[in-house]
C-alpha positions in Angstrom: -0.1 -0.2 -0.3 1.6 3.1 -1.0 2.0 6.5 1.6 -0.6 8.0 -0.1 -3.3 5.4 0.6 -1.8 4.6 3.9 -2.4 8.2 4.8 -5.8 8.3 3.8 -6.9 5.5 5.6 -5.4 6.4 8.7 -7.5 10.1 8.5 -10.7 7.8 7.7 -9.9 6.3 11.3 -9.4 9.2 13.3 -12.5 10.8 11.3 -14.3 7.9 12.7 -13.6 8.0 16.0 -13.8 11.8 16.7 -17.2 11.9 14.6 -18.5 8.8 16.4 -17.4 10.6 20.3 -18.2 13.8 19.7 -22.0 13.7 20.2 -21.2 12.6 23.9 -18.5 15.3 24.4 -20.6 16.9 27.3 -21.0 13.4 28.4 -21.7 13.4 32.4 -19.5 12.1 34.7 -20.2 8.0 35.2 -19.2 5.0 37.3 -16.0 5.4 38.8 -14.8 8.7 37.5 -15.8 10.3 40.9 -13.0 8.6 42.8 -10.3 9.2 40.0 -10.9 13.0 39.9 -10.7 12.8 43.9 -7.4 12.0 43.0 -6.8 14.1 40.6 -8.0 17.0 42.8 -5.6 15.4 46.0 -3.0 15.7 42.9 -3.3 19.5 42.9 -1.8 19.3 46.7 0.4 16.4 46.5 1.2 16.2 42.7 3.6 13.1 43.2 1.1 11.3 45.5 -2.9 11.9 43.9 -3.7 8.2 45.6 -3.0 9.6 49.0 -6.6 11.1 48.6 -9.2 9.7 51.2 -13.0 9.7 50.4 -15.9 7.7 51.1 -16.9 4.7 49.8 -20.1 2.6 50.2 -20.3 4.6 53.6 -17.1 4.1 54.7 -14.0 6.3 54.5 -11.0 4.6 52.6 -7.5 5.7 51.2 -6.8 5.7 47.6 -3.5 4.0 48.2 -5.3 1.0 48.4 -7.0 1.6 44.7 -7.1 -1.1 42.3 -5.1 0.9 39.6 -1.7 2.8 40.1 -1.9 6.5 39.7 -1.0 7.6 35.6 -5.1 8.2 35.2 -5.0 10.4 38.0 -1.8 12.1 37.4 -3.4 12.7 33.6 -6.8 14.1 35.1 -4.8 16.1 37.6 -2.7 17.7 35.1 -6.1 18.8 33.1 -7.3 19.9 36.3 -4.3 21.8 37.2 -4.4 23.5 33.6 -8.5 24.1 33.2 -8.9 25.1 36.9 -11.9 23.2 37.0 -13.3 20.2 35.9 -15.2 20.4 32.6 -16.6 17.5 31.2 -16.4 18.6 27.8 -12.6 19.7 28.1 -12.0 16.3 29.9 -13.4 14.2 27.1 -11.9 16.2 24.4 -8.5 15.4 25.9 -9.3 11.8 26.1 -10.7 11.7 22.7 -7.0 11.8 21.9 -6.3 8.8 23.5 -9.2 6.8 21.5 -7.8 8.2 18.6 -4.3 6.9 19.4 -5.9 3.8 20.2 -7.1 3.7 16.2 -4.0 4.3 15.2 -2.2 1.5 16.7 -4.9 -0.8 15.9 -4.4 0.2 12.3 0.0 -0.5 12.6 -1.3 -4.0 13.9 -3.5 -4.6 11.4 -1.2 -4.0 8.8 0.7 -6.5 10.4 -2.1 -9.4 10.7 -4.5 -8.4 8.4 -2.8 -6.6 5.4 -4.9 -7.3 3.0 -7.7 -5.4 5.1 -6.2 -3.2 7.8 -8.9 -0.6 7.7 -11.7 -3.0 7.9 -9.8 -4.7 10.7 -9.4 -1.4 12.5 -12.8 -0.4 11.9 -14.1 -3.7 13.6 -12.2 -2.7 16.7 -13.3 0.8 16.7 -16.7 -0.4 16.8 -16.3 -2.4 19.9 -19.1 -1.6 22.0 -17.0 -1.3 25.5 -14.8 1.0 23.2 -17.4 3.4 22.6 -19.1 3.4 26.2 -15.3 3.3 27.7 -14.3 6.2 25.5 -16.8 8.5 27.2 -15.5 7.8 30.3 -12.6 9.3 32.7 -11.7 5.9 34.4 -8.3 4.4 33.6 -9.3 1.8 30.7 -8.7 4.1 27.8 -5.2 5.6 29.3 -4.0 1.9 30.0 -5.6 0.7 26.6 -3.7 3.7 24.7 -0.1 2.4 26.3 -1.3 -1.2 26.0 -1.8 -1.0 22.0 1.0 1.6 21.5 3.6 -0.7 23.2 2.6 -4.2 21.1 2.2 -2.4 18.1 5.8 -1.1 18.3 7.2 -4.3 19.3 5.6 -6.5 16.5 6.7 -3.7 14.4 10.6 -4.3 15.7 10.3 -0.6 17.4 11.5 -2.1 20.9 13.2 0.9 22.4 10.5 2.8 21.2 7.9 0.4 22.9 9.5 0.8 26.1 8.1 3.9 26.4 4.3 2.9 26.4 5.0 -0.4 28.0 6.5 1.9 30.8 3.6 3.7 31.4 1.2 0.8 31.3 2.7 -0.6 34.6 1.6 3.1 36.0 -1.6 2.6 34.7 -3.0 -0.5 35.7 -1.7 -4.1 37.7 -2.9 -6.2 34.2 0.1 -4.7 32.5 2.1 -7.8 33.9 -0.1 -10.0 31.4 2.2 -7.9 28.6 5.5 -9.5 29.3 4.6 -13.2 28.3 2.7 -11.7 25.5 5.5 -10.0 24.2 8.0 -12.5 25.1 6.1 -15.0 22.7 6.3 -12.6 19.8 10.0 -11.5 20.1 12.5 -12.7 22.6 13.9 -9.5 24.1 14.9 -8.3 27.8 12.7 -4.7 27.2 9.7 -7.3 27.5 9.9 -7.0 31.4 9.4 -3.2 30.9 5.8 -3.1 32.2 7.0 -4.9 35.6 9.9 -2.2 35.6 6.6 0.6 35.9 4.7 -1.1 38.1 7.8 -2.3 40.7 9.1 1.6 40.4 5.6 2.8 41.6 5.4 0.4 44.3 8.9 1.2 45.2 8.1 5.2 45.3 5.2 4.7 47.6 7.2 2.6 50.0 9.8 5.0 50.5 7.7 8.1 50.6 5.0 7.0 52.6 5.7 3.7 54.1 2.8 1.8 52.2 2.9 -0.9 49.5 -0.1 0.1 47.5 -0.2 -3.7 46.4 -0.8 -5.1 49.6 -3.2 -1.9 50.7 -5.0 -3.1 47.5 -4.7 -6.6 48.5 -6.0 -5.9 52.2 -9.5 -4.2 50.7 -10.1 -7.3 48.4 -10.0 -9.5 51.6 -12.3 -6.8 53.6 -15.0 -6.7 50.9 -14.2 -10.4 49.9 -13.7 -9.8 46.0 -11.9 -12.9 45.7 -14.5 -15.3 47.0 -15.1 -18.3 45.2 -18.8 -17.1 44.1 -17.2 -13.9 43.0 -14.4 -15.4 40.6 -16.8 -17.7 39.6 -19.4 -15.0 38.1 -16.5 -13.1 37.1 -15.2 -15.8 34.7 -18.6 -16.6 32.9 -19.3 -12.9 32.6 -16.1 -12.1 30.9 -16.6 -15.4 28.6 -19.7 -13.9 27.7 -18.3 -10.3 27.2 -15.8 -11.9 24.6 -18.4 -12.6 22.2 -19.1 -8.8 21.5 -15.6 -7.6 21.3 -16.1 -8.2 17.8 -19.5 -9.4 18.1 -21.2 -12.6 16.9 -21.6 -12.1 13.1 -17.8 -12.3 13.4 -17.0 -14.9 15.8 -20.2 -17.5 15.5 -20.0 -20.9 15.1 -23.0 -22.7 15.7 -21.9 -26.3 16.8 -19.1 -25.3 18.3 -21.1 -22.5 20.3 -24.3 -24.4 21.0 -22.2 -27.3 22.2 -20.4 -25.2 24.7 -23.0 -22.7 25.2 -26.0 -24.9 26.9 -24.4 -26.2 30.1 -23.9 -22.3 30.7 -27.8 -22.1 30.9 -28.0 -23.3 35.1 -26.2 -19.7 35.6 -28.8 -18.2 33.3 -31.5 -19.1 31.3 -31.5 -16.2 28.8 -30.0 -16.8 25.2 -28.2 -13.6 25.7 -26.0 -14.9 28.5 -26.0 -18.5 27.3 -25.4 -18.0 23.7 -22.7 -15.4 24.2 -20.7 -17.7 26.4 -20.7 -20.0 23.7 -19.1 -17.5 21.3 -17.0 -17.0 23.9 -15.7 -20.3 24.7 -15.0 -20.4 20.5 -13.1 -17.4 20.7 -10.6 -18.7 23.6 -10.8 -22.4 22.0 -10.5 -21.4 18.2 -7.8 -18.5 17.8 -4.8 -19.7 17.1 -1.0 -18.8 17.1 0.3 -15.7 19.0 -3.0 -14.0 18.4 -4.6 -16.9 20.6 -2.0 -16.9 23.1 -2.4 -12.6 23.2 -6.2 -13.7 24.1 -5.7 -16.7 26.1 -2.7 -15.1 28.4 -4.7 -11.8 29.2 -8.2 -13.7 30.2 -6.2 -15.6 32.3 -4.6 -12.6 34.3 -8.1 -11.2 33.5 -9.3 -14.2 35.8 -7.0 -14.3 38.6 -7.1 -10.4 38.7 -10.7 -9.5 38.3 -13.6 -9.8 40.5 -16.3 -7.7 38.6 -16.6 -9.4 35.1 -17.1 -5.9 33.6 -16.6 -5.6 30.0 -14.1 -2.6 29.8 -11.9 -5.1 31.6 -11.4 -7.4 28.4 -10.6 -3.8 26.1 -6.8 -5.1 25.9 -7.4 -8.4 24.3 -10.2 -6.9 21.9 -7.6 -6.2 19.1 -6.7 -9.8 19.1 -10.3 -10.7 18.6 -10.9 -8.5 15.9 -7.6 -9.3 14.0 -8.3 -12.6 13.9 -12.1 -12.0 12.7 -11.1 -10.1 10.2 -8.4 -12.5 8.8 -11.2 -15.3 8.8 -13.9 -13.1 7.0 -14.1 -11.7 3.4 -15.0 -8.5 3.0 -18.5 -8.4 2.6 -18.8 -10.2 5.7 -16.6 -8.0 7.7 -18.3 -4.8 6.4 -21.8 -6.1 7.8 -19.9 -7.0 11.5 -18.8 -3.8 11.2 -22.2 -2.3 10.5 -23.9 -4.6 13.3 -21.3 -3.6 15.7 -21.7 0.1 15.0 -25.5 -0.6 15.6 -25.3 -2.0 18.8 -22.7 0.3 20.3 -24.4 3.7 19.2 -27.6 2.5 21.2 -25.6 1.0 24.5 -23.8 4.4 24.4 -27.2 6.3 23.9 -28.8 4.2 26.9 -25.5 4.8 29.1 -25.9 8.6 28.5 -29.4 9.0 29.1 -29.1 7.0 32.7 -25.9 9.2 34.3 -27.5 12.3 32.6 -30.8 11.6 34.4 -28.4 11.7 37.6 -27.2 15.0 36.8 -30.6 16.4 35.9 -32.0 15.2 39.2 -29.2 16.8 41.4 -30.1 19.9 39.6 -33.6 20.0 39.8 -33.9 18.9 43.3 -30.6 19.1 44.9 -29.1 22.4 44.0 -32.5 24.3 45.3 -32.0 23.1 48.8 -28.1 23.5 48.9 -28.9 27.1 47.7 -30.9 27.6 50.7 -28.4 26.6 53.2 -30.0 23.1 54.1 -27.6 20.1 54.6 -27.9 16.9 51.7 -26.3 13.7 52.4 -25.8 11.4 49.6 -26.4 7.7 50.2 -25.3 6.9 46.8 -22.0 6.5 44.5 -20.7 7.5 40.7 -21.9 10.3 38.7 -25.1 10.9 41.4 -23.0 11.5 44.3 -20.3 13.8 42.1 -23.2 16.1 41.0 -24.6 16.3 44.5 -21.3 17.0 45.8 -20.7 19.9 43.3 -23.8 21.9 45.2 -22.2 21.0 49.0 -24.1 17.5 49.7 -21.9 15.1 51.8 -21.5 11.4 51.6 -23.4 9.7 54.2 -21.4 7.4 56.2 -22.4 4.3 58.3 -23.9 4.9 61.1 -24.6 9.1 60.2 -26.4 10.7 62.7 -29.2 12.1 60.7 -31.0 15.5 62.3 -34.4 16.6 61.6 -34.3 19.3 58.8 -31.7 17.3 56.8 -32.1 15.9 53.6 -31.1 12.8 52.1 -30.3 11.7 48.9 -30.6 7.8 48.3 -29.9 5.5 45.3 -30.4 1.9 44.8 -27.1 1.2 44.6 -25.9 3.1 47.5 -26.3 2.0 50.9 -29.4 2.4 53.2 -29.3 5.1 56.2 -29.3 3.2 59.4 -31.4 5.5 61.5 -33.6 8.3 61.3 -37.3 9.1 60.0 -37.4 9.9 56.6 -40.0 11.5 54.7 -40.0 10.8 50.8 -40.3 14.1 48.9 -39.1 13.5 45.7 -39.2 10.0 43.7 -38.2 9.3 40.4 -37.5 6.0 38.3 -34.5 6.4 35.7 -35.5 4.6 32.5 -33.4 5.2 29.4 -35.8 5.7 26.3 -34.3 2.6 25.0 -34.5 -1.1 26.4 -31.6 -1.6 26.6 -29.6 -2.0 29.9 -26.1 -2.0 31.3 -27.0 -1.2 34.7 -30.5 -2.6 35.8 -32.1 -5.4 34.9 -29.9 -8.8 35.0 -26.8 -6.9 33.0 -23.2 -7.8 33.8 -21.7 -4.7 31.9 -20.2 -2.9 35.3 -20.5 -5.8 37.6 -21.8 -9.2 38.4 -23.2 -7.8 41.6 -26.6 -7.4 39.2 -26.1 -10.1 36.9 -23.8 -12.1 33.9 -25.6 -10.8 30.6 -23.1 -8.6 28.7 -26.3 -6.5 28.7 -29.5 -6.9 29.1 -33.1 -5.8 27.1 -35.4 -4.6 29.5 -38.3 -2.3 30.7 -36.6 -2.2 34.3 -35.7 0.9 35.6 -31.9 1.5 35.9 -32.2 3.4 39.2 -35.0 4.6 41.9 -33.8 7.9 43.3 -35.3 9.2 46.4 -34.9 12.8 47.7 -35.7 12.4 51.5 -36.3 14.8 54.2 -35.2 14.0 58.1 -38.3 14.7 59.9 -38.6 14.9 63.8 -41.2 12.1 65.0 -41.3 11.9 68.6 -41.2 8.4 70.2 -44.0 6.7 71.0 -42.3 3.7 72.7 -40.1 3.3 75.9 -39.5 -0.4 75.2 -38.0 -1.3 71.8 -38.1 -4.6 70.4 -36.1 -4.2 67.1 -38.9 -6.4 65.0 -41.9 -3.1 66.3 -43.5 -1.9 63.0 -42.8 1.9 64.3 -38.9 0.9 64.8 -38.0 3.1 62.4 -38.6 6.3 63.5 -36.9 5.5 67.2 -33.7 4.6 65.3 -31.3 7.5 65.6 -28.1 6.0 64.0 -25.8 3.0 64.2 -28.1 -0.2 63.4 -28.2 -2.0 60.5 -31.7 -3.4 58.6 -33.8 -5.9 61.0 -32.9 -9.4 59.8 -35.0 -12.3 60.3 -37.8 -10.1 61.6 -35.8 -10.2 65.4 -33.0 -8.4 65.2 -30.5 -5.8 63.9 -26.6 -5.5 64.1 -25.7 -2.2 65.3 -22.2 -0.6 64.6 -19.2 0.3 67.1 -21.9 3.0 68.1 -26.1 3.3 68.5 -28.6 5.5 68.9 -32.2 5.5 69.9 -34.8 7.8 71.6 -37.6 6.6 73.3 -40.0 8.1 75.6 -38.6 8.5 79.0 -39.9 6.4 81.9 -38.0 6.2 85.3 -36.2 3.3 85.8 -33.3 0.8 85.0 -32.7 0.6 81.0 -32.4 -2.9 79.8 -30.7 -4.0 76.7 -30.9 -7.9 75.1 -27.9 -8.7 73.0 -26.3 -11.4 71.4 -22.4 -11.2 71.3 -20.4 -13.3 69.2 -17.3 -13.0 71.3 -16.2 -10.9 74.2 -16.8 -7.5 74.5 -17.1 -3.9 76.6 -20.4 -2.0 76.1 -21.4 1.1 78.2 -24.5 2.3 78.2 -25.6 6.3 78.5 -28.8 8.2 78.9 -29.2 12.0 77.4 -25.1 11.5 77.1 -24.8 10.3 80.5 -22.9 7.2 81.3 -25.2 4.7 83.3 -23.0 1.3 83.2 -20.0 -0.4 81.9 -20.6 -4.3 81.0 -18.0 -6.9 79.9 -19.9 -8.9 77.5 -20.1 -12.5 77.2 -20.0 -14.7 74.3 -24.4 -15.8 73.5 -27.6 -14.1 74.3 -27.5 -12.0 77.2 -29.8 -9.1 79.0 -28.0 -6.1 80.6 -29.9 -3.7 83.0 -28.6 -0.4 84.5 -29.1 1.3 87.7 -32.4 3.5 88.1 -32.5 6.5 85.4 -34.4 9.6 86.4 -35.3 11.3 83.0 -35.3 15.0 82.7 -37.6 15.6 79.8 -40.4 13.5 77.9 -38.0 12.1 75.9 -34.3 10.0 76.2 -31.6 9.2 74.2 -30.3 6.1 74.8 -26.6 5.5 73.4 -24.9 2.0 73.1 -20.9 2.1 72.7 -18.8 -1.1 72.1 -14.9 -1.0 72.2 -14.7 -2.1 68.8 -16.6 -3.4 65.6 -15.2 -6.2 63.1 -15.7 -6.8 59.3 -16.8 -10.4 58.2 -14.9 -10.9 54.5 -17.3 -9.6 51.9 -19.0 -7.4 54.4 -18.7 -3.8 54.7 -20.7 -3.0 57.7 -18.5 -2.6 61.1 -20.2 -5.4 63.1 -20.5 -4.7 66.6 -23.3 -7.1 68.6 -26.7 -8.2 67.6 -29.8 -6.1 69.5 -32.7 -7.4 70.3 -34.6 -5.1 72.2 -33.9 -2.3 74.8 -35.4 0.1 76.9 -37.0 1.2 80.1 
């Protein structure tokens, strides 16, 4: 192919990326963008340590040093923030658009090597991958990592080893899964620079250890253990979902082989009966088995690393092997079939991207309409949610709700289906809204596992269910009606102020390290019936005055304080423990089980 032809095809690819991303240039903050932006903001204070940021995650304050990605993305966003002076969605997405164009150029270089007869179409097939479209509108680390990964491999297969070392080094500072590059590169050409990704990753670890005393990888492993992210069931669902996602890297039209797909798909139906899952799973198995040569090892080595490292089964996890799948698919198709496959992928990617956009835009619109006027009036608003919902609420001064947070009358709480439930306080819904994209396609909602297997294992879902249900509720002052409170009483919620978790088995509630209730005053001792899983120390106070201190034994026990003489019509009773624990896979801080308390 002449230089003129090559230049023209590169221009076509760049134009394709630009025109498919421009309509979403003002895409709202989505998914984990929020946490990377926390790192970018902290970079303005500590430029070398953006991951020293602390933030609330699922009701608990965590350190970003345990974040499952090294800080390259936070540095990029921090640089944009320093230049721009503020977080501007359009400006940030425009900058990341350059990374998408870079991926297109790298894909073309790979296609010239592996599909020399139709490199343009092979490249377009990759650029039509739905996960590439959706992640191209995100500020998460996937796109910077993908750009480094693809540039490194493209330079490597063309023999530019020393130039390849630059993006390969950066890939190690972008994602832990960069280590999968080492055997992939080594298989293609044995060269000492194949270890470069590990050099970048190790350099970051050593730098943090020397300057802050922490090994980030150990902090990440600790969070994985606390949240139970590596439990066998989570790993099984992760593997199932990622196998199904493989089918949509190049699309079933490009990859489907009836006999192989059906034979391997039907056993997976026990996990989800819907053909959208088990047929996709079957196509994914075909890819893992049938792809041969270097491309096959590229796919299988990264997929194996993904099984070990990942836990959520997200579609974006497989972007680093999507180029290899598309190259293999393009090699085995004629021009006509390849063109149809590209068209089908583009159509799917477009509608999924639109549904995704409408989801996150609905968060922004809800906050603009309902939260902004409240904070403008000086009212306190708490957010029991994550992602873009919390980002936009925080822009108006709202605060993340922590587990056990004490809520005061007159405050407001913004609640998402995907956030943690407030643990106490009487809430009166003010505004309720269901988010339903105009198309019945779901990346979140239904049983879609696009983002996480917590919702399902289907690559995406066709459903009329709402994506989310938002509630803006007011904390109201409801005088207590009970002086003795069983945890399963129908009016228990109005008496719980903070520190209690939802009712279990219609009998009891776990409490955290501290819990408060308000009851109708009555002279006499205060009794508490609790179950302790191990030895604990418990202090009981009334209206801030300590009444008794107990050393709890393991098992069920009823405790009584000396006589309390109330000074008002209601009494606030506080239970305080010396410590609480976390079970693997449970984000709650658990103290003891409370069955009842009161006068």
